[in-house]
Backbone as CSV, one residue per row, in Angstrom:
resi,resn,N_x,N_y,N_z,CA_x,CA_y,CA_z,C_x,C_y,C_z
1,MET,-49.903,-39.021,15.221,-48.862,-39.599,14.424,-47.729,-38.597,14.297
2,THR,-46.536,-39.049,14.521,-45.386,-38.168,14.368,-44.637,-38.534,13.119
3,GLY,-44.102,-37.520,12.443,-43.281,-37.730,11.260,-44.051,-38.097,10.016
4,SER,-45.352,-37.914,10.007,-46.072,-38.250,8.782,-46.833,-37.047,8.288
5,VAL,-47.000,-37.021,7.015,-47.743,-35.967,6.359,-48.930,-36.656,5.714
6,ALA,-49.893,-35.889,5.333,-51.059,-36.507,4.714,-50.620,-37.350,3.531
7,GLY,-50.723,-38.585,3.634,-50.414,-39.468,2.533,-49.050,-40.117,2.646
8,GLY,-48.202,-39.856,3.675,-46.908,-40.533,3.775,-45.928,-39.748,4.630
9,THR,-44.684,-40.146,4.610,-43.647,-39.483,5.422,-42.899,-38.474,4.570
10,GLU,-42.280,-37.490,5.252,-41.525,-36.437,4.571,-40.155,-36.991,4.160
11,PRO,-39.729,-36.780,2.904,-38.450,-37.329,2.454,-37.274,-36.585,3.091
12,ALA,-36.178,-37.300,3.368,-34.969,-36.705,3.942,-33.949,-36.469,2.834
13,GLY,-33.068,-35.432,3.002,-32.013,-35.184,2.032,-32.291,-33.955,1.193
14,PHE,-31.418,-33.750,0.187,-31.509,-32.584,-0.677,-31.968,-33.003,-2.066
15,THR,-32.621,-32.078,-2.722,-33.033,-32.363,-4.097,-31.841,-32.151,-5.023
16,LEU,-31.941,-32.628,-6.215,-30.883,-32.482,-7.203,-30.621,-31.002,-7.517
17,ILE,-31.656,-30.209,-7.555,-31.519,-28.772,-7.835,-30.746,-28.080,-6.714
18,GLU,-31.037,-28.411,-5.459,-30.317,-27.814,-4.331,-28.836,-28.175,-4.382
19,LEU,-28.505,-29.410,-4.693,-27.106,-29.831,-4.809,-26.401,-29.103,-5.944
20,MET,-27.089,-28.912,-7.058,-26.496,-28.200,-8.191,-26.204,-26.743,-7.843
21,VAL,-27.089,-26.094,-7.084,-26.883,-24.711,-6.663,-25.646,-24.618,-5.760
22,VAL,-25.508,-25.527,-4.807,-24.373,-25.523,-3.885,-23.068,-25.752,-4.647
23,VAL,-23.039,-26.720,-5.551,-21.841,-26.996,-6.336,-21.501,-25.795,-7.221
24,SER,-22.486,-25.145,-7.794,-22.243,-23.962,-8.621,-21.648,-22.821,-7.805
25,LEU,-22.159,-22.608,-6.602,-21.627,-21.553,-5.735,-20.180,-21.854,-5.336
26,LEU,-19.880,-23.091,-5.018,-18.511,-23.469,-4.673,-17.570,-23.260,-5.861
27,ALA,-18.009,-23.602,-7.051,-17.195,-23.403,-8.249,-16.952,-21.912,-8.489
28,LEU,-17.965,-21.075,-8.264,-17.832,-19.635,-8.440,-16.828,-19.049,-7.453
29,VAL,-16.895,-19.455,-6.204,-15.944,-18.988,-5.193,-14.526,-19.418,-5.564
30,GLY,-14.367,-20.645,-6.017,-13.053,-21.133,-6.447,-12.515,-20.347,-7.618
31,LEU,-13.375,-20.018,-8.565,-12.974,-19.268,-9.741,-12.543,-17.854,-9.378
32,LEU,-13.252,-17.233,-8.445,-12.913,-15.874,-8.027,-11.624,-15.821,-7.219
33,SER,-11.307,-16.857,-6.463,-10.100,-16.853,-5.632,-8.863,-17.326,-6.378
34,LEU,-9.015,-17.903,-7.562,-7.877,-18.392,-8.334,-6.856,-17.301,-8.661
35,PRO,-7.256,-16.104,-9.119,-6.249,-15.061,-9.383,-5.471,-14.658,-8.132
36,LEU,-6.113,-14.675,-6.980,-5.415,-14.339,-5.739,-4.346,-15.370,-5.415
37,MET,-4.650,-16.630,-5.641,-3.687,-17.688,-5.351,-2.536,-17.685,-6.345
38,MET,-2.771,-17.265,-7.574,-1.715,-17.260,-8.580,-0.706,-16.149,-8.333
39,ASN,-1.076,-15.073,-7.627,-0.179,-13.949,-7.365,0.529,-14.060,-6.024
40,GLN,0.569,-15.229,-5.421,1.200,-15.389,-4.120,2.702,-15.164,-4.170
41,GLY,3.372,-15.429,-5.291,4.813,-15.316,-5.385,5.334,-13.910,-5.155
42,ASP,4.656,-12.903,-5.659,5.141,-11.537,-5.500,4.294,-10.737,-4.514
43,SER,3.572,-11.395,-3.642,2.675,-10.669,-2.749,3.419,-9.817,-1.728
44,ALA,4.615,-10.233,-1.290,5.359,-9.435,-0.320,5.808,-8.112,-0.959
45,GLU,6.260,-8.161,-2.207,6.644,-6.933,-2.907,5.435,-6.030,-3.114
46,ARG,4.359,-6.611,-3.573,3.135,-5.818,-3.798,2.621,-5.219,-2.499
47,ARG,2.677,-5.981,-1.432,2.218,-5.485,-0.135,3.078,-4.298,0.306
48,SER,4.374,-4.394,0.090,5.283,-3.302,0.447,4.985,-2.047,-0.373
49,LEU,4.766,-2.214,-1.668,4.437,-1.076,-2.535,3.106,-0.435,-2.135
50,ARG,2.119,-1.270,-1.824,0.814,-0.742,-1.393,0.941,0.012,-0.074
51,GLN,1.809,-0.481,0.821,2.002,0.203,2.102,2.575,1.600,1.890
52,VAL,3.602,1.702,1.042,4.206,3.011,0.768,3.163,3.956,0.171
53,ALA,2.435,3.493,-0.834,1.404,4.329,-1.466,0.338,4.738,-0.450
54,GLY,-0.026,3.824,0.431,-1.028,4.127,1.455,-0.550,5.157,2.460
55,VAL,0.704,5.061,2.869,1.259,6.030,3.819,1.292,7.430,3.188
56,VAL,1.732,7.508,1.946,1.803,8.806,1.271,0.410,9.425,1.166
57,LYS,-0.564,8.648,0.744,-1.930,9.170,0.609,-2.507,9.570,1.962
58,GLN,-2.233,8.761,2.995,-2.727,9.085,4.334,-2.133,10.404,4.831
59,LEU,-0.827,10.594,4.658,-0.195,11.840,5.101,-0.722,13.036,4.326
60,TYR,-0.917,12.855,3.037,-1.461,13.922,2.208,-2.852,14.329,2.722
61,ASN,-3.705,13.343,2.955,-5.058,13.626,3.450,-5.029,14.244,4.841
62,GLU,-4.164,13.746,5.720,-4.042,14.303,7.067,-3.606,15.759,7.019
63,ALA,-2.645,16.071,6.128,-2.163,17.444,6.015,-3.294,18.385,5.606
64,VAL,-4.119,17.947,4.680,-5.233,18.776,4.227,-6.263,18.949,5.349
65,LEU,-6.564,17.867,6.061,-7.596,17.926,7.100,-7.156,18.663,8.357
66,THR,-5.921,18.424,8.810,-5.478,18.993,10.085,-4.759,20.328,9.933
67,ARG,-4.391,20.692,8.699,-3.627,21.905,8.426,-2.246,21.878,9.105
68,ASP,-1.722,20.678,9.325,-0.374,20.506,9.847,0.531,20.071,8.700
69,GLU,1.825,20.337,8.853,2.794,19.872,7.867,3.309,18.502,8.309
70,TYR,3.571,17.635,7.341,4.067,16.286,7.623,5.361,16.042,6.876
71,LEU,6.163,15.141,7.418,7.393,14.704,6.769,7.320,13.212,6.509
72,LEU,7.728,12.818,5.332,7.868,11.414,4.979,9.369,11.185,4.858
73,THR,9.942,10.398,5.771,11.394,10.237,5.839,11.802,8.842,5.399
74,PHE,12.619,8.782,4.349,13.183,7.525,3.856,14.545,7.331,4.504
75,ASP,14.767,6.161,5.086,16.020,5.843,5.765,16.715,4.718,5.006
76,PHE,17.816,5.042,4.320,18.537,4.048,3.529,19.166,2.964,4.405
77,ASP,19.679,3.353,5.578,20.343,2.380,6.451,19.367,1.343,7.006
78,ARG,18.166,1.770,7.339,17.162,0.857,7.900,16.233,0.275,6.832
79,ASN,16.370,0.758,5.581,15.511,0.338,4.470,14.034,0.483,4.855
80,SER,13.691,1.677,5.296,12.338,1.902,5.807,11.917,3.342,5.569
81,LEU,10.676,3.625,5.937,10.194,4.998,5.927,9.396,5.246,7.193
82,ARG,9.453,6.492,7.618,8.721,6.936,8.806,7.997,8.226,8.481
83,ALA,6.920,8.439,9.203,6.138,9.658,9.020,6.188,10.476,10.306
84,TYR,6.229,11.793,10.120,6.262,12.718,11.255,5.290,13.852,11.010
85,ARG,4.704,14.346,12.099,3.853,15.539,12.051,4.662,16.698,12.628
86,LEU,4.639,17.838,11.953,5.298,19.036,12.464,4.236,19.945,13.053
87,ARG,4.415,20.287,14.305,3.470,21.188,14.974,4.212,22.428,15.435
88,SER,3.609,23.566,15.212,4.224,24.826,15.637,3.931,25.061,17.103
89,LYS,4.997,25.264,17.865,4.880,25.620,19.286,5.570,26.956,19.457
90,GLY,4.817,28.021,19.204,5.413,29.357,19.255,6.373,29.547,18.101
91,GLU,7.652,29.764,18.421,8.680,29.976,17.397,9.298,28.661,16.929
92,LEU,9.016,27.568,17.643,9.643,26.284,17.339,8.681,25.333,16.645
93,ASN,9.245,24.466,15.817,8.476,23.375,15.228,8.801,22.095,15.987
94,GLU,7.771,21.430,16.454,7.957,20.169,17.170,7.667,19.013,16.214
95,LYS,8.572,18.055,16.177,8.449,16.908,15.273,8.005,15.700,16.094
96,GLU,6.824,15.181,15.774,6.336,14.004,16.498,6.045,12.877,15.519
97,ARG,6.358,11.679,15.943,6.157,10.520,15.091,4.678,10.326,14.799
98,PHE,4.381,9.957,13.557,3.002,9.732,13.139,2.923,8.321,12.555
99,GLY,2.212,7.444,13.198,2.101,6.070,12.711,3.363,5.281,13.014
100,LYS,3.458,4.108,12.407,4.604,3.242,12.683,5.566,3.218,11.505
101,GLU,6.761,2.754,11.761,7.781,2.631,10.724,7.374,1.538,9.740
102,VAL,7.560,1.796,8.460,7.235,0.824,7.416,8.540,0.286,6.838
103,THR,8.748,-1.017,6.976,9.924,-1.655,6.400,9.644,-1.964,4.941
104,LEU,10.612,-1.675,4.086,10.414,-1.827,2.653,10.743,-3.221,2.132
105,SER,11.349,-4.072,2.950,11.748,-5.397,2.457,10.511,-6.208,2.073
106,PRO,10.617,-7.013,1.047,11.788,-7.555,0.378,12.414,-6.604,-0.636
107,LEU,11.865,-5.403,-0.807,12.442,-4.420,-1.710,13.539,-3.650,-0.980
108,HIS,14.459,-3.063,-1.745,15.543,-2.287,-1.153,15.563,-0.890,-1.755
109,LEU,15.681,0.094,-0.878,15.718,1.488,-1.284,17.016,1.763,-2.039
110,ARG,16.890,2.263,-3.258,18.080,2.530,-4.071,18.335,4.023,-4.246
111,GLN,17.269,4.791,-4.501,17.461,6.204,-4.810,16.187,6.980,-4.509
112,VAL,16.341,8.197,-4.005,15.218,9.110,-3.793,15.583,10.430,-4.466
113,ASP,14.744,10.877,-5.391,14.935,12.157,-6.077,13.842,13.110,-5.618
114,VAL,14.254,14.263,-5.092,13.305,15.297,-4.679,13.575,16.520,-5.544
115,GLU,12.563,16.930,-6.283,12.728,18.046,-7.211,13.208,19.289,-6.470
116,GLY,14.265,19.888,-7.036,14.810,21.096,-6.445,15.844,20.843,-5.360
117,ARG,15.965,19.590,-4.901,16.935,19.287,-3.836,17.965,18.259,-4.262
118,GLY,17.681,17.487,-5.320,18.679,16.552,-5.821,18.308,15.096,-5.656
119,SER,19.337,14.255,-5.878,19.185,12.808,-5.852,19.983,12.253,-4.679
120,PHE,19.376,11.318,-3.934,20.002,10.789,-2.716,20.083,9.268,-2.790
121,ARG,21.194,8.716,-2.273,21.395,7.261,-2.260,21.826,6.735,-0.904
122,ARG,21.916,7.581,0.101,22.289,7.125,1.444,21.774,8.110,2.485
123,GLY,21.808,7.672,3.726,21.359,8.518,4.826,19.838,8.555,4.935
124,ARG,19.349,9.699,5.374,17.906,9.923,5.503,17.488,11.075,4.599
125,VAL,16.337,10.900,3.965,15.792,11.926,3.083,14.348,12.174,3.495
126,SER,14.028,13.438,3.774,12.659,13.783,4.159,11.970,14.559,3.051
127,VAL,10.727,14.192,2.815,9.885,14.857,1.820,8.788,15.578,2.586
128,ARG,8.584,16.839,2.268,7.591,17.644,2.978,6.225,17.531,2.306
129,ILE,5.211,17.414,3.150,3.821,17.415,2.693,3.152,18.595,3.385
130,PHE,2.727,19.548,2.601,2.266,20.826,3.122,0.770,20.808,3.438
131,PRO,0.337,21.712,4.350,-1.055,21.718,4.811,-2.109,22.021,3.750
132,LEU,-1.759,22.682,2.693,-2.772,23.096,1.729,-2.957,22.129,0.570
133,GLY,-2.499,20.890,0.731,-2.713,19.904,-0.321,-1.669,19.931,-1.395
134,TRP,-0.408,19.927,-0.995,0.685,19.891,-1.948,1.875,19.218,-1.283
135,MET,2.649,18.473,-2.059,3.859,17.856,-1.523,4.993,18.020,-2.521
136,GLU,6.217,17.884,-2.039,7.363,17.986,-2.931,7.329,16.842,-3.939
137,GLN,7.577,17.165,-5.206,7.559,16.117,-6.224,8.734,15.183,-5.958
138,THR,8.415,13.891,-5.858,9.401,12.907,-5.435,9.316,11.664,-6.295
139,ARG,10.497,11.103,-6.548,10.592,9.825,-7.243,11.470,8.919,-6.388
140,VAL,10.982,7.709,-6.132,11.708,6.731,-5.320,11.961,5.507,-6.188
141,VAL,13.203,5.010,-6.171,13.544,3.810,-6.924,13.879,2.713,-5.926
142,LEU,13.209,1.581,-6.090,13.419,0.408,-5.248,13.947,-0.732,-6.114
143,VAL,14.693,-1.642,-5.502,15.221,-2.800,-6.211,14.601,-4.048,-5.593
144,SER,14.067,-4.935,-6.452,13.497,-6.194,-5.966,14.622,-7.205,-5.767
145,GLU,14.303,-8.332,-5.159,15.301,-9.367,-4.894,15.905,-9.922,-6.179
146,ASP,15.153,-9.887,-7.278,15.678,-10.398,-8.547,16.348,-9.300,-9.386
147,GLY,16.589,-8.129,-8.791,17.309,-7.056,-9.465,16.464,-6.124,-10.303
148,LYS,15.168,-6.311,-10.317,14.269,-5.450,-11.094,14.114,-4.104,-10.389
149,LEU,14.169,-3.022,-11.161,13.994,-1.677,-10.611,12.524,-1.276,-10.689
150,ILE,12.018,-0.748,-9.582,10.623,-0.296,-9.505,10.645,1.167,-9.090
151,GLN,9.951,1.994,-9.849,9.924,3.425,-9.579,8.564,3.848,-9.040
152,LEU,8.584,4.610,-7.961,7.380,5.208,-7.391,7.468,6.710,-7.616
153,THR,6.442,7.281,-8.200,6.387,8.723,-8.417,5.174,9.253,-7.670
154,PHE,5.422,10.198,-6.758,4.341,10.768,-5.953,3.839,12.041,-6.615
155,SER,2.543,12.099,-6.867,1.946,13.281,-7.477,1.841,14.395,-6.438
156,PRO,2.422,15.563,-6.710,2.410,16.639,-5.721,1.028,17.246,-5.485
157,LEU,0.121,17.121,-6.428,-1.189,17.760,-6.285,-2.280,16.838,-5.748
158,THR,-2.065,15.526,-5.796,-3.110,14.605,-5.342,-2.639,13.638,-4.255
159,GLY,-1.333,13.466,-4.099,-0.821,12.515,-3.121,-0.920,11.070,-3.578
160,THR,-1.217,10.860,-4.848,-1.300,9.493,-5.359,0.089,9.012,-5.781
161,THR,0.226,7.701,-5.891,1.510,7.090,-6.225,1.390,6.323,-7.530
162,LYS,2.292,6.610,-8.452,2.371,5.868,-9.714,3.503,4.855,-9.559
163,ILE,3.198,3.585,-9.829,4.181,2.509,-9.696,4.478,1.971,-11.085
164,GLU,5.781,1.926,-11.441,6.141,1.414,-12.751,7.507,0.732,-12.717
165,ASP,7.699,-0.209,-13.619,8.996,-0.874,-13.790,9.915,0.059,-14.550
166,VAL,11.200,0.036,-14.190,12.187,0.861,-14.865,13.010,-0.055,-15.762
167,HIS,13.086,0.281,-17.034,13.798,-0.575,-18.000,15.138,0.028,-18.418
168,GLN,15.535,1.103,-17.773,16.787,1.731,-18.155,17.666,1.892,-16.924
169,THR,18.933,2.162,-17.137,19.863,2.359,-16.036,19.714,3.772,-15.515
170,LEU,19.570,3.877,-14.205,19.446,5.192,-13.574,20.820,5.724,-13.205
171,GLN,20.954,7.024,-13.176,22.229,7.642,-12.803,22.398,7.650,-11.307
């Protein structure tokens, strides 16, 4: 006999408990993804900020590991940043590109302050990241499409980035 069990045939389908477990899991997944869907409006700005913070941390870590000096160059005309590795070749320093160019849009570069060197609003500004785990203290101000000012402050001792809204007029 095929398809029979002692005393009758095997029932087809799912039990009520199995259906409840599946529906509960689907509801849980929906609940967890809801905050991600609600933040879709500013995701391009957040992605840009995370990219900048990631590049700074990566260069900081690379400098410590490789014992090479790195440059983080902000370009006002291109609204972007680039990273470079400096390698000593005898008496000369050779500058080679490290990674790809990061475009800051939808944010716009407004100001870069480097301690001891001043405040910049045009051209190119390079920040040095030294081999022994230290970088020039830097503050970068970006403007969002709605005119909000966002300040990035790079910690010279850890390479971390503090992101905050600016509520005052900058000079």
